[in-house]
C-alpha positions in Angstrom: 104.3 150.0 144.8 104.7 148.2 141.4 107.2 145.9 142.6 104.4 144.6 145.4 101.6 144.3 142.7 104.1 142.5 140.6 104.6 140.3 143.8 101.1 139.4 143.9 100.9 139.2 140.7 103.7 136.3 140.9 102.2 134.6 143.9 98.9 134.8 142.2 100.4 132.9 139.0 102.8 130.8 141.2 99.9 129.4 142.7 97.4 128.8 140.4 100.2 126.6 138.4 100.2 124.8 141.5 96.5 124.1 141.6 96.8 122.7 137.4 100.4 120.7 138.8 97.9 119.0 141.9 94.6 119.0 139.5 96.9 116.9 136.7 98.2 114.1 138.5 94.9 113.3 139.8 93.1 112.6 136.4 89.9 111.3 138.3 87.6 112.6 140.3 87.5 110.7 143.1 84.0 110.4 145.5 83.6 109.2 149.3 82.0 105.8 149.5 81.6 103.7 152.5 81.0 100.0 151.5 82.7 96.9 152.9 85.4 95.0 150.3 87.4 91.6 150.7 90.2 91.5 149.0 92.6 88.7 149.2 96.0 87.7 150.1 98.9 86.3 147.6 97.4 83.1 149.4 93.9 83.6 148.1 92.9 84.4 151.4 89.5 86.5 151.9 89.9 89.2 153.7 87.8 92.5 155.0 88.4 96.1 155.0 86.5 98.8 153.3 86.2 101.2 150.1 86.9 105.6 151.5 86.5 106.3 147.5 86.4 105.7 144.5 87.4 107.1 141.2 87.1 106.0 137.6 90.6 104.6 138.1 90.5 102.9 140.8 89.4 102.8 144.5 91.4 104.4 148.2 90.8 101.6 150.7 91.0 102.1 154.8 92.6 99.5 157.1 94.2 98.8 160.0 97.7 96.9 160.3 97.0 93.3 159.9 94.8 93.8 158.0 97.0 95.8 155.9 99.8 92.9 156.3 97.4 90.3 155.0 97.0 92.0 152.0 100.5 93.6 151.3 103.1 92.0 154.2 105.7 95.2 152.7 103.3 97.6 152.1 105.8 100.3 153.3 109.2 99.6 151.9 106.7 98.7 148.2 108.7 98.8 145.0 106.1 101.3 143.1 107.9 100.2 140.1 106.1 96.7 140.7 103.1 97.0 142.3 101.4 94.0 143.2 98.5 92.4 142.3 95.4 91.7 144.4 91.1 90.4 143.6 88.8 92.7 144.9 84.9 92.7 145.3 82.3 95.2 146.6 79.5 96.4 145.7 78.6 100.1 145.2 74.5 101.7 145.0 73.1 100.9 141.4 71.2 104.1 139.8 68.3 101.9 139.1 68.3 100.2 143.1 69.5 97.4 144.0 73.6 97.6 143.9 76.3 96.8 141.3 78.8 94.0 141.8 82.2 95.3 141.2 84.7 91.9 140.9 88.0 92.6 139.6 92.2 92.7 140.0 93.6 95.4 140.9 97.7 97.0 141.0 98.8 97.8 144.8 99.5 101.2 144.3 100.2 102.5 147.9 100.4 102.2 152.0 100.0 104.7 153.8 99.6 104.8 157.7 97.0 107.8 159.0 97.1 106.5 162.7 98.7 104.4 164.9 96.3 101.2 163.2 94.5 103.2 160.4 95.8 102.8 157.0 95.3 104.3 153.8 95.6 101.5 150.8 95.7 102.5 147.0 94.2 100.0 144.4 93.9 101.3 140.9 92.2 98.9 138.8 93.8 96.5 135.9 90.8 94.5 134.6 87.6 96.3 135.5 84.9 95.0 132.9 83.4 97.1 130.8 79.9 97.1 131.2 80.8 98.4 134.9 82.3 101.2 133.3 78.4 103.5 133.4 77.5 102.4 136.8 80.7 103.5 138.6 80.5 106.5 136.3 77.0 107.3 137.3 77.7 106.7 141.0 81.0 108.7 140.3 79.2 111.5 138.9 75.9 111.5 140.9 78.1 112.1 144.4 80.2 115.1 142.5 77.9 117.7 143.1 78.1 116.2 147.0 81.6 116.9 147.4 82.7 118.7 145.6 86.7 118.6 146.8 86.6 115.0 145.5 89.6 115.7 143.4 91.9 115.8 147.0 
């Protein structure tokens, strides 16, 4: 019986360590949001996509293959050590009503295929203006209770 108890304790400790590690991989809470966004191609042309979730550090876009190839033609074989930059524009609801426009430069961190023609593209804010940070944080905090598992 002591061996079974030891194994259970070891499994719980291992599981807890794994959960802690997962939590540490993402330092910023993510919350879902569905708003249209405009991303620039490398040639400076605007392309439409949708922001699927947002955090203090960046956003995850959802788009089709054609949009992905316009944003980042070699996305599926991109070098994570040298991410491309792109301009991003979208709005979030304001805490006092209306909307707050967010325009910034981002690094393209990853592109993942979800299904045949649905891709997620991770963008990290590079030069988010400081006056926008409180708006972003308020939105995230306000939606935290709605989505307690937003860190996935």
